[in-house]
ROLUMKE-172522 format. One record per residue (C-alpha): residue number from 1; x, y, z. Coordinates in nm, 3 decimals. Layout:
N
> num, xx, yy, zz
> NUM, X, Y, Z
...
END
This chain:
563
> num, xx, yy, zz
> 1, 3.606, 13.540, 19.710
> 2, 3.977, 13.567, 19.637
> 3, 4.226, 13.312, 19.513
> 4, 4.592, 13.346, 19.425
> 5, 4.712, 13.279, 19.073
> 6, 5.024, 13.090, 19.153
> 7, 5.329, 13.206, 18.964
> 8, 5.557, 13.055, 19.224
> 9, 5.909, 12.978, 19.103
> 10, 5.970, 12.638, 18.947
> 11, 6.316, 12.488, 18.985
> 12, 6.510, 12.533, 18.662
> 13, 6.255, 12.772, 18.508
> 14, 6.408, 13.119, 18.531
> 15, 6.096, 13.325, 18.465
> 16, 5.721, 13.294, 18.522
> 17, 5.465, 13.507, 18.347
> 18, 5.282, 13.756, 18.568
> 19, 4.907, 13.725, 18.630
> 20, 4.724, 13.974, 18.854
> 21, 4.541, 13.885, 19.173
> 22, 4.192, 13.768, 19.077
> 23, 3.877, 13.769, 19.288
> 24, 3.508, 13.706, 19.237
> 25, 3.234, 13.895, 19.421
> 26, 2.878, 13.770, 19.426
> 27, 2.644, 14.066, 19.395
> 28, 2.304, 13.902, 19.438
> 29, 2.328, 13.802, 19.805
> 30, 2.440, 13.965, 20.127
> 31, 2.809, 13.957, 20.197
> 32, 2.910, 13.794, 20.521
> 33, 3.202, 13.894, 20.737
> 34, 3.443, 13.678, 20.540
> 35, 3.350, 13.811, 20.197
> 36, 3.585, 14.008, 19.980
> 37, 3.535, 14.378, 20.030
> 38, 3.522, 14.625, 19.751
> 39, 3.869, 14.778, 19.720
> 40, 3.909, 15.113, 19.889
> 41, 4.086, 15.239, 19.578
> 42, 3.949, 15.155, 19.236
> 43, 4.142, 15.277, 18.935
> 44, 3.929, 15.137, 18.653
> 45, 3.572, 15.012, 18.622
> 46, 3.510, 14.780, 18.325
> 47, 3.152, 14.772, 18.195
> 48, 2.993, 14.607, 17.892
> 49, 2.797, 14.825, 17.651
> 50, 2.590, 14.710, 17.356
> 51, 2.497, 14.807, 17.006
> 52, 2.124, 14.873, 16.971
> 53, 1.916, 14.961, 16.669
> 54, 1.938, 15.329, 16.759
> 55, 2.303, 15.325, 16.865
> 56, 2.460, 15.282, 17.208
> 57, 2.254, 15.066, 17.442
> 58, 2.301, 15.019, 17.816
> 59, 2.136, 14.704, 17.945
> 60, 2.181, 14.408, 18.175
> 61, 2.263, 14.371, 18.543
> 62, 2.553, 14.618, 18.554
> 63, 2.327, 14.897, 18.433
> 64, 2.000, 14.783, 18.592
> 65, 2.171, 14.836, 18.925
> 66, 2.172, 15.209, 18.864
> 67, 1.877, 15.442, 18.905
> 68, 1.711, 15.584, 18.594
> 69, 1.887, 15.914, 18.654
> 70, 2.225, 15.744, 18.692
> 71, 2.166, 15.540, 18.376
> 72, 2.095, 15.857, 18.183
> 73, 2.409, 16.022, 18.317
> 74, 2.615, 15.715, 18.226
> 75, 2.467, 15.707, 17.875
> 76, 2.539, 16.078, 17.822
> 77, 2.894, 16.033, 17.949
> 78, 2.966, 15.746, 17.709
> 79, 2.797, 15.912, 17.413
> 80, 3.007, 16.223, 17.472
> 81, 3.328, 16.026, 17.419
> 82, 3.201, 15.841, 17.111
> 83, 3.095, 15.499, 17.243
> 84, 2.871, 15.300, 17.007
> 85, 2.869, 14.952, 17.163
> 86, 3.017, 14.791, 16.850
> 87, 3.184, 14.456, 16.922
> 88, 3.551, 14.504, 17.008
> 89, 3.522, 14.879, 17.067
> 90, 3.710, 15.013, 17.369
> 91, 3.599, 15.349, 17.506
> 92, 3.790, 15.512, 17.790
> 93, 3.633, 15.777, 18.010
> 94, 3.934, 15.917, 18.197
> 95, 3.972, 16.152, 18.490
> 96, 3.625, 16.115, 18.635
> 97, 3.541, 16.393, 18.883
> 98, 3.491, 16.292, 19.243
> 99, 3.113, 16.348, 19.232
> 100, 3.080, 16.111, 18.935
> 101, 3.286, 15.849, 19.107
> 102, 3.077, 15.844, 19.420
> 103, 2.730, 15.909, 19.285
> 104, 2.717, 15.765, 18.937
> 105, 2.951, 15.468, 18.910
> 106, 3.097, 15.397, 19.254
> 107, 3.139, 15.020, 19.270
> 108, 3.036, 14.999, 19.635
> 109, 2.703, 15.161, 19.551
> 110, 2.666, 14.948, 19.238
> 111, 2.711, 14.627, 19.436
> 112, 2.468, 14.744, 19.699
> 113, 2.199, 14.830, 19.447
> 114, 2.232, 14.500, 19.262
> 115, 2.177, 14.317, 19.584
> 116, 1.904, 14.550, 19.703
> 117, 1.689, 14.451, 19.409
> 118, 1.702, 14.080, 19.494
> 119, 1.723, 14.059, 19.873
> 120, 1.483, 14.106, 20.161
> 121, 1.486, 14.443, 20.336
> 122, 1.765, 14.472, 20.586
> 123, 2.022, 14.261, 20.401
> 124, 2.191, 14.546, 20.220
> 125, 2.339, 14.739, 20.509
> 126, 2.644, 14.519, 20.544
> 127, 2.710, 14.537, 20.171
> 128, 2.708, 14.913, 20.178
> 129, 2.945, 14.907, 20.470
> 130, 3.176, 14.667, 20.287
> 131, 3.216, 14.917, 20.009
> 132, 3.196, 15.225, 20.224
> 133, 3.561, 15.315, 20.181
> 134, 3.544, 15.309, 19.803
> 135, 3.598, 15.632, 19.620
> 136, 3.484, 15.480, 19.293
> 137, 3.693, 15.446, 18.979
> 138, 3.918, 15.709, 18.832
> 139, 3.813, 15.600, 18.484
> 140, 3.560, 15.383, 18.305
> 141, 3.656, 15.127, 18.041
> 142, 3.348, 15.058, 17.828
> 143, 3.384, 14.743, 17.617
> 144, 3.160, 14.711, 17.314
> 145, 2.982, 14.372, 17.296
> 146, 2.772, 14.415, 16.980
> 147, 2.398, 14.325, 16.998
> 148, 2.298, 14.224, 17.352
> 149, 2.114, 13.909, 17.240
> 150, 2.416, 13.767, 17.053
> 151, 2.681, 13.762, 17.327
> 152, 2.857, 13.426, 17.373
> 153, 3.099, 13.302, 17.638
> 154, 3.385, 13.354, 17.394
> 155, 3.269, 13.712, 17.338
> 156, 3.297, 13.768, 17.713
> 157, 3.644, 13.608, 17.725
> 158, 3.764, 13.824, 17.437
> 159, 3.612, 14.141, 17.583
> 160, 3.774, 14.075, 17.919
> 161, 4.109, 14.009, 17.754
> 162, 4.084, 14.329, 17.552
> 163, 3.998, 14.520, 17.871
> 164, 4.303, 14.383, 18.054
> 165, 4.534, 14.460, 17.763
> 166, 4.395, 14.812, 17.733
> 167, 4.546, 14.906, 18.069
> 168, 4.895, 14.978, 17.947
> 169, 5.078, 15.174, 18.214
> 170, 5.133, 15.121, 18.587
> 171, 4.927, 15.345, 18.812
> 172, 5.122, 15.647, 18.930
> 173, 5.058, 15.733, 19.293
> 174, 5.254, 15.829, 19.598
> 175, 5.547, 15.597, 19.658
> 176, 5.635, 15.316, 19.418
> 177, 5.438, 15.267, 19.095
> 178, 5.179, 14.988, 19.111
> 179, 4.948, 14.810, 18.876
> 180, 4.590, 14.925, 18.836
> 181, 4.315, 14.796, 19.064
> 182, 4.028, 14.697, 18.838
> 183, 3.663, 14.610, 18.901
> 184, 3.485, 14.439, 18.613
> 185, 3.113, 14.399, 18.553
> 186, 3.178, 14.157, 18.265
> 187, 3.134, 13.870, 18.511
> 188, 2.763, 13.948, 18.517
> 189, 2.757, 13.817, 18.158
> 190, 2.955, 13.503, 18.250
> 191, 3.175, 13.469, 18.555
> 192, 3.423, 13.203, 18.445
> 193, 3.458, 13.347, 18.096
> 194, 3.533, 13.690, 18.243
> 195, 3.787, 13.551, 18.490
> 196, 3.971, 13.350, 18.226
> 197, 3.967, 13.631, 17.971
> 198, 4.082, 13.897, 18.218
> 199, 4.360, 13.684, 18.366
> 200, 4.499, 13.553, 18.036
> 201, 4.470, 13.896, 17.876
> 202, 4.673, 14.046, 18.162
> 203, 4.947, 13.781, 18.140
> 204, 5.291, 13.939, 18.106
> 205, 5.604, 13.732, 18.036
> 206, 5.896, 13.894, 18.215
> 207, 6.172, 13.703, 18.036
> 208, 6.530, 13.734, 18.158
> 209, 6.541, 14.113, 18.196
> 210, 6.759, 14.234, 18.479
> 211, 6.481, 14.460, 18.608
> 212, 6.125, 14.332, 18.616
> 213, 5.877, 14.595, 18.495
> 214, 5.587, 14.706, 18.712
> 215, 5.278, 14.518, 18.593
> 216, 5.003, 14.719, 18.428
> 217, 4.733, 14.549, 18.641
> 218, 4.766, 14.465, 19.010
> 219, 4.425, 14.312, 19.078
> 220, 4.094, 14.243, 18.906
> 221, 3.770, 14.202, 19.098
> 222, 3.502, 14.039, 18.887
> 223, 3.136, 14.092, 18.979
> 224, 2.902, 13.796, 18.934
> 225, 2.551, 13.683, 19.013
> 226, 2.674, 13.321, 19.038
> 227, 2.804, 13.120, 19.334
> 228, 3.172, 13.212, 19.328
> 229, 3.334, 12.914, 19.503
> 230, 3.368, 12.646, 19.236
> 231, 3.373, 12.896, 18.952
> 232, 3.677, 13.080, 19.082
> 233, 3.884, 12.772, 19.156
> 234, 3.806, 12.609, 18.822
> 235, 3.883, 12.927, 18.629
> 236, 4.213, 12.987, 18.805
> 237, 4.329, 12.626, 18.770
> 238, 4.269, 12.667, 18.397
> 239, 4.452, 13.000, 18.394
> 240, 4.749, 12.855, 18.582
> 241, 4.772, 12.570, 18.331
> 242, 4.764, 12.800, 18.030
> 243, 5.019, 13.031, 18.195
> 244, 5.252, 12.736, 18.267
> 245, 5.236, 12.627, 17.903
> 246, 5.308, 12.985, 17.794
> 247, 5.601, 13.010, 18.035
> 248, 5.756, 12.689, 17.903
> 249, 5.719, 12.788, 17.538
> 250, 5.853, 13.138, 17.603
> 251, 6.171, 13.010, 17.773
> 252, 6.484, 13.038, 17.554
> 253, 6.626, 12.712, 17.424
> 254, 6.967, 12.763, 17.585
> 255, 6.781, 12.736, 17.915
> 256, 6.512, 12.484, 17.817
> 257, 6.664, 12.179, 17.643
> 258, 6.577, 11.809, 17.684
> 259, 6.761, 11.743, 18.010
> 260, 6.669, 12.073, 18.178
> 261, 6.313, 12.052, 18.046
> 262, 6.267, 11.708, 18.201
> 263, 6.387, 11.846, 18.534
> 264, 6.154, 12.147, 18.505
> 265, 5.858, 11.916, 18.435
> 266, 5.940, 11.709, 18.742
> 267, 5.962, 12.023, 18.957
> 268, 5.634, 12.162, 18.819
> 269, 5.453, 11.839, 18.908
> 270, 5.583, 11.823, 19.266
> 271, 5.286, 12.005, 19.421
> 272, 5.028, 11.797, 19.231
> 273, 4.927, 11.435, 19.269
> 274, 5.126, 11.344, 18.958
> 275, 5.412, 11.094, 18.934
> 276, 5.698, 11.158, 18.692
> 277, 5.933, 10.913, 18.517
> 278, 6.227, 11.029, 18.303
> 279, 6.411, 10.808, 18.055
> 280, 6.760, 10.940, 17.974
> 281, 6.962, 10.867, 17.662
> 282, 7.092, 10.534, 17.789
> 283, 6.742, 10.413, 17.880
> 284, 6.607, 10.524, 17.542
> 285, 6.884, 10.326, 17.371
> 286, 6.821, 10.020, 17.584
> 287, 6.446, 10.022, 17.518
> 288, 6.470, 10.097, 17.148
> 289, 6.328, 10.447, 17.109
> 290, 6.491, 10.492, 16.769
> 291, 6.277, 10.784, 16.654
> 292, 6.361, 11.003, 16.954
> 293, 6.728, 10.903, 16.941
> 294, 6.747, 10.960, 16.565
> 295, 6.614, 11.314, 16.591
> 296, 6.826, 11.400, 16.894
> 297, 7.159, 11.253, 16.784
> 298, 7.269, 11.567, 16.599
> 299, 7.269, 11.770, 16.920
> 300, 7.524, 11.783, 17.199
> 301, 7.223, 11.775, 17.433
> 302, 7.080, 11.425, 17.449
> 303, 6.706, 11.348, 17.423
> 304, 6.469, 11.243, 17.697
> 305, 6.127, 11.080, 17.736
> 306, 5.910, 11.202, 18.024
> 307, 5.603, 11.018, 18.155
> 308, 5.351, 11.188, 18.384
> 309, 5.077, 10.986, 18.551
> 310, 4.768, 11.111, 18.733
> 311, 4.562, 10.827, 18.879
> 312, 4.297, 10.946, 19.127
> 313, 4.197, 10.704, 19.401
> 314, 3.820, 10.728, 19.380
> 315, 3.728, 10.630, 19.026
> 316, 3.543, 10.327, 18.897
> 317, 3.753, 10.036, 18.773
> 318, 3.588, 10.057, 18.432
> 319, 3.627, 10.435, 18.399
> 320, 3.799, 10.549, 18.077
> 321, 4.174, 10.584, 18.062
> 322, 4.322, 10.872, 17.864
> 323, 4.667, 10.900, 17.709
> 324, 4.819, 11.235, 17.619
> 325, 5.117, 11.282, 17.388
> 326, 5.286, 11.612, 17.305
> 327, 5.575, 11.698, 17.074
> 328, 5.874, 11.836, 17.263
> 329, 6.134, 11.957, 17.013
> 330, 6.307, 12.217, 17.229
> 331, 6.464, 12.379, 16.922
> 332, 6.423, 12.290, 16.558
> 333, 6.686, 12.391, 16.304
> 334, 6.548, 12.141, 16.057
> 335, 6.858, 11.925, 16.105
> 336, 7.047, 11.843, 15.784
> 337, 6.736, 11.967, 15.594
> 338, 6.817, 12.308, 15.738
> 339, 6.544, 12.569, 15.771
> 340, 6.581, 12.917, 15.620
> 341, 6.731, 13.155, 15.877
> 342, 6.445, 13.407, 15.868
> 343, 6.258, 13.389, 16.198
> 344, 6.420, 13.060, 16.294
> 345, 6.423, 13.200, 16.647
> 346, 6.051, 13.124, 16.664
> 347, 6.145, 12.756, 16.674
> 348, 6.175, 12.779, 17.050
> 349, 5.801, 12.715, 17.025
> 350, 5.838, 12.371, 16.865
> 351, 5.778, 12.211, 17.205
> 352, 5.437, 12.375, 17.239
> 353, 5.252, 12.043, 17.221
> 354, 5.455, 11.901, 17.510
> 355, 5.395, 12.215, 17.719
> 356, 5.020, 12.181, 17.663
> 357, 4.995, 11.818, 17.777
> 358, 5.225, 11.873, 18.077
> 359, 5.012, 12.167, 18.191
> 360, 4.689, 11.974, 18.126
> 361, 4.793, 11.675, 18.340
> 362, 4.885, 11.902, 18.630
> 363, 4.554, 12.089, 18.591
> 364, 4.365, 11.757, 18.591
> 365, 4.521, 11.678, 18.928
> 366, 4.448, 12.025, 19.068
> 367, 4.085, 12.000, 18.954
> 368, 4.049, 11.641, 19.076
> 369, 3.909, 11.530, 18.740
> 370, 3.799, 11.168, 18.797
> 371, 3.986, 11.007, 18.507
> 372, 4.321, 10.826, 18.484
> 373, 4.552, 11.033, 18.262
> 374, 4.905, 10.949, 18.148
> 375, 5.114, 11.185, 17.938
> 376, 5.407, 11.061, 17.728
> 377, 5.635, 11.347, 17.627
> 378, 5.931, 11.298, 17.387
> 379, 6.201, 11.566, 17.417
> 380, 6.478, 11.627, 17.164
> 381, 6.674, 11.907, 17.001
> 382, 6.693, 11.887, 16.620
> 383, 7.041, 12.005, 16.524
> 384, 7.264, 11.952, 16.215
> 385, 7.565, 11.812, 16.403
> 386, 7.813, 11.563, 16.266
> 387, 7.615, 11.271, 16.404
> 388, 7.279, 11.398, 16.278
> 389, 7.035, 11.178, 16.091
> 390, 7.071, 11.221, 15.713
> 391, 6.799, 11.227, 15.447
> 392, 6.769, 10.868, 15.331
> 393, 6.852, 10.713, 15.669
> 394, 6.616, 10.451, 15.813
> 395, 6.516, 10.466, 16.180
> 396, 6.365, 10.183, 16.383
> 397, 6.096, 10.306, 16.621
> 398, 5.994, 10.180, 16.961
> 399, 5.782, 9.878, 16.878
> 400, 5.983, 9.787, 16.567
> 401, 5.829, 9.989, 16.280
> 402, 6.087, 10.145, 16.047
> 403, 6.077, 10.490, 15.885
> 404, 6.270, 10.615, 15.583
> 405, 6.364, 10.974, 15.668
> 406, 6.342, 11.179, 15.348
> 407, 6.331, 11.516, 15.526
> 408, 6.493, 11.570, 15.865
> 409, 6.274, 11.878, 15.914
> 410, 5.974, 11.645, 15.940
> 411, 6.118, 11.537, 16.272
> 412, 5.823, 11.589, 16.506
> 413, 5.633, 11.291, 16.370
> 414, 5.942, 11.074, 16.427
> 415, 5.953, 11.139, 16.802
> 416, 5.574, 11.128, 16.829
> 417, 5.568, 10.784, 16.668
> 418, 5.779, 10.641, 16.951
> 419, 5.568, 10.817, 17.213
> 420, 5.236, 10.705, 17.064
> 421, 5.341, 10.339, 17.061
> 422, 5.455, 10.364, 17.423
> 423, 5.134, 10.544, 17.523
> 424, 4.922, 10.272, 17.358
> 425, 5.093, 10.005, 17.569
> 426, 4.891, 10.143, 17.862
> 427, 4.573, 10.037, 17.675
> 428, 4.401, 10.377, 17.686
> 429, 4.045, 10.426, 17.566
> 430, 4.133, 10.768, 17.428
> 431, 4.454, 10.924, 17.301
> 432, 4.490, 11.300, 17.257
> 433, 4.811, 11.404, 17.083
> 434, 4.913, 11.759, 16.997
> 435, 5.206, 11.913, 16.817
> 436, 5.336, 12.217, 16.635
> 437, 5.369, 11.982, 16.341
> 438, 5.322, 12.129, 15.993
> 439, 5.342, 12.457, 15.809
> 440, 5.058, 12.314, 15.603
> 441, 4.828, 12.367, 15.903
> 442, 4.878, 12.741, 15.867
> 443, 4.834, 12.727, 15.490
> 444, 4.500, 12.550, 15.534
> 445, 4.358, 12.717, 15.844
> 446, 4.565, 13.025, 15.926
> 447, 4.762, 13.089, 16.241
> 448, 4.474, 13.086, 16.494
> 449, 4.277, 12.771, 16.409
> 450, 4.412, 12.427, 16.510
> 451, 4.349, 12.138, 16.274
> 452, 4.201, 11.831, 16.444
> 453, 4.231, 11.487, 16.280
> 454, 4.179, 11.130, 16.393
> 455, 3.898, 10.888, 16.478
> 456, 3.596, 11.055, 16.322
> 457, 3.355, 11.055, 16.619
> 458, 3.621, 11.152, 16.872
> 459, 3.765, 11.410, 16.631
> 460, 3.429, 11.583, 16.601
> 461, 3.371, 11.562, 16.976
> 462, 3.705, 11.726, 17.056
> 463, 3.657, 11.988, 16.782
> 464, 3.323, 12.093, 16.930
> 465, 3.482, 12.115, 17.275
> 466, 3.767, 12.322, 17.134
> 467, 3.527, 12.566, 16.972
> 468, 3.323, 12.593, 17.292
> 469, 3.623, 12.691, 17.506
> 470, 3.761, 12.936, 17.250
> 471, 4.058, 12.738, 17.112
> 472, 3.868, 12.723, 16.781
> 473, 3.989, 12.379, 16.663
> 474, 3.844, 12.259, 16.334
> 475, 3.789, 11.897, 16.220
> 476, 3.999, 11.795, 15.918
> 477, 3.991, 11.480, 15.705
> 478, 4.247, 11.207, 15.646
> 479, 4.194, 11.125, 15.276
> 480, 4.301, 10.769, 15.201
> 481, 4.511, 10.856, 14.896
> 482, 4.736, 11.078, 15.107
> 483, 4.818, 10.785, 15.330
> 484, 4.906, 10.570, 15.028
> 485, 5.171, 10.826, 14.935
> 486, 5.372, 10.734, 15.248
> 487, 5.471, 10.388, 15.123
> 488, 5.848, 10.339, 15.117
> 489, 6.070, 10.113, 14.904
> 490, 6.317, 10.050, 15.186
> 491, 6.118, 10.083, 15.512
> 492, 5.770, 10.029, 15.648
> 493, 5.685, 10.395, 15.593
> 494, 5.850, 10.722, 15.489
> 495, 5.814, 11.048, 15.684
> 496, 5.694, 11.269, 15.394
> 497, 5.486, 11.203, 15.084
> 498, 5.713, 11.369, 14.828
> 499, 5.457, 11.622, 14.704
> 500, 5.330, 11.953, 14.839
> 501, 4.960, 11.869, 14.871
> 502, 4.771, 11.803, 15.194
> 503, 5.075, 11.818, 15.418
> 504, 4.875, 11.848, 15.740
> 505, 4.670, 11.537, 15.662
> 506, 4.979, 11.349, 15.541
> 507, 5.134, 11.401, 15.885
> 508, 4.811, 11.282, 16.045
> 509, 4.822, 10.966, 15.832
> 510, 5.181, 10.902, 15.935
> 511, 5.092, 10.922, 16.305
> 512, 4.784, 10.706, 16.260
> 513, 5.010, 10.415, 16.163
> 514, 5.138, 10.403, 16.521
> 515, 4.803, 10.416, 16.703
> 516, 4.684, 10.080, 16.834
> 517, 4.361, 9.940, 16.696
> 518, 4.058, 10.025, 16.908
> 519, 4.201, 10.344, 17.057
> 520, 3.993, 10.656, 16.995
> 521, 4.254, 10.908, 16.882
> 522, 4.291, 11.272, 16.785
> 523, 4.586, 11.468, 16.655
> 524, 4.572, 11.846, 16.714
> 525, 4.808, 12.045, 16.491
> 526, 4.885, 12.381, 16.654
> 527, 5.180, 12.488, 16.438
> 528, 5.034, 12.838, 16.407
> 529, 4.806, 12.874, 16.711
> 530, 5.070, 12.781, 16.971
> 531, 5.282, 13.090, 16.904
> 532, 5.163, 13.437, 16.810
> 533, 5.423, 13.614, 16.602
> 534, 5.194, 13.910, 16.544
> 535, 5.015, 14.164, 16.758
> 536, 4.821, 14.061, 17.071
> 537, 4.449, 14.004, 17.025
> 538, 4.163, 13.923, 17.260
> 539, 4.315, 13.738, 17.556
> 540, 4.607, 13.614, 17.345
> 541, 4.946, 13.782, 17.402
> 542, 5.239, 13.805, 17.169
> 543, 5.463, 13.493, 17.174
> 544, 5.331, 13.180, 17.345
> 545, 4.952, 13.137, 17.356
> 546, 4.898, 12.818, 17.560
> 547, 4.692, 12.651, 17.284
> 548, 4.540, 12.387, 17.314
> 549, 4.557, 12.353, 17.695
> 550, 4.196, 12.453, 17.755
> 551, 4.074, 12.209, 17.489
> 552, 4.256, 11.919, 17.655
> 553, 4.130, 12.006, 18.005
> 554, 3.772, 12.036, 17.881
> 555, 3.804, 11.708, 17.687
> 556, 3.924, 11.529, 18.002
> 557, 3.626, 11.669, 18.194
> 558, 3.391, 11.562, 17.915
> 559, 3.533, 11.209, 17.914
> 560, 3.506, 11.189, 18.293
> 561, 3.141, 11.294, 18.268
> 562, 3.026, 11.098, 17.963
> 563, 3.281, 10.819, 17.919
END
């Protein structure tokens, strides 16, 4: 079964990240006339290998499909090039001779033999015919999984991502260069995990280069023993959402600023059952959004507030309502409290929270998740212009609460405060808010682990979901004494505590002041995880990661299922 990963142009967004064509082939039942055929040309076969007590171990459905003689030949081949099965190990067997391709590892034969072992006599013929044109792969990519009895879904996602990233160069053939055509047996360990890992690992952001490079991977066919229909669509909706968030974060700030970003969001939501409302500067002034206006007033580009609403028709009247809020600082200089210049360019990522909630709402509509979701997204550019907010100024938020601004570089919480109050007016049962908020998150948890704070039960629930999907969020406390440190002499609250300790939790305390009583709430700090300034790893590329899109989607599904 094949589905297209949409990277269709979005009005105002100059570049979309590339994702290869993905398909899913069920190998434990006969293929009908409409099934996806094995590609006639296969460049790379991806197989999992394991670490046994005596060294390299070949086991599981991908290998069981081979005869004993073929298994031995495969084992010898991998041993000869140093494969051990250790987790994370990538072993390439290049330039396979024609006889090896057709007799030992030809994917058409592999598919046929998997099905032959589980079907009644006479059902295999069509399968063999479907793959009859296959010449088998030119090379094998063996991905080490560690011990076979310890493989998790995240292990499969990571392995698939590593496999996709390991294919570096376009395939050279007659005519124009093309990306590699890949068949992966990792789906036999977990279909959706393999699809997500492969697709996100193959993501390539093209940027604004005058000539788009040829992608390294053209297509990936994932083998599975599961029913492919729902699995494929769910996986690709998730992939599209993560890719959209990555695209938005990767876009330069001279292209993506509050006004243009609002227009891009509206265009991205056009194909989904999502309504969009945009409040411009005049509307923000009229309605009293003092936090958003205060942060944005130092820029020549005025702020915006965007509201996205997904309200499916067929849900119970008493079904939970969910509010999403995401920080959308399209560039953060620090304002008057100016940041050091080193790597300030990474501050294009300071709208990562907004990108995540926008993508999650659209994904909820595409997946028909039966829950009413409304996202409130504050957009501003934090610049040190002549009209900028000064340290010591007092801002009046939407709803009336006042904040003494002691540090203009703690600006995200100021715009989020307005958005949270507005979101709570909808009387949600749950509120999920995310932001690239504090450097203290990275000090505490590193640059890959989001910190999750909020209502204790909901915090732990979302943290478990985050760990399950691979976003790796970790529950963090809100110690009472840190909240006490936010008391101000001249306003209801101040935006920093005045000391260096517990900065991530201090920010959480600040935001908690704006959450209505009775709302189950979490704050997800992704200051580090939203943007990868280092080398790619697993299915995570350099630059924008898309964190925590998958956590939010899975949380919405969990709420729809359990209330």
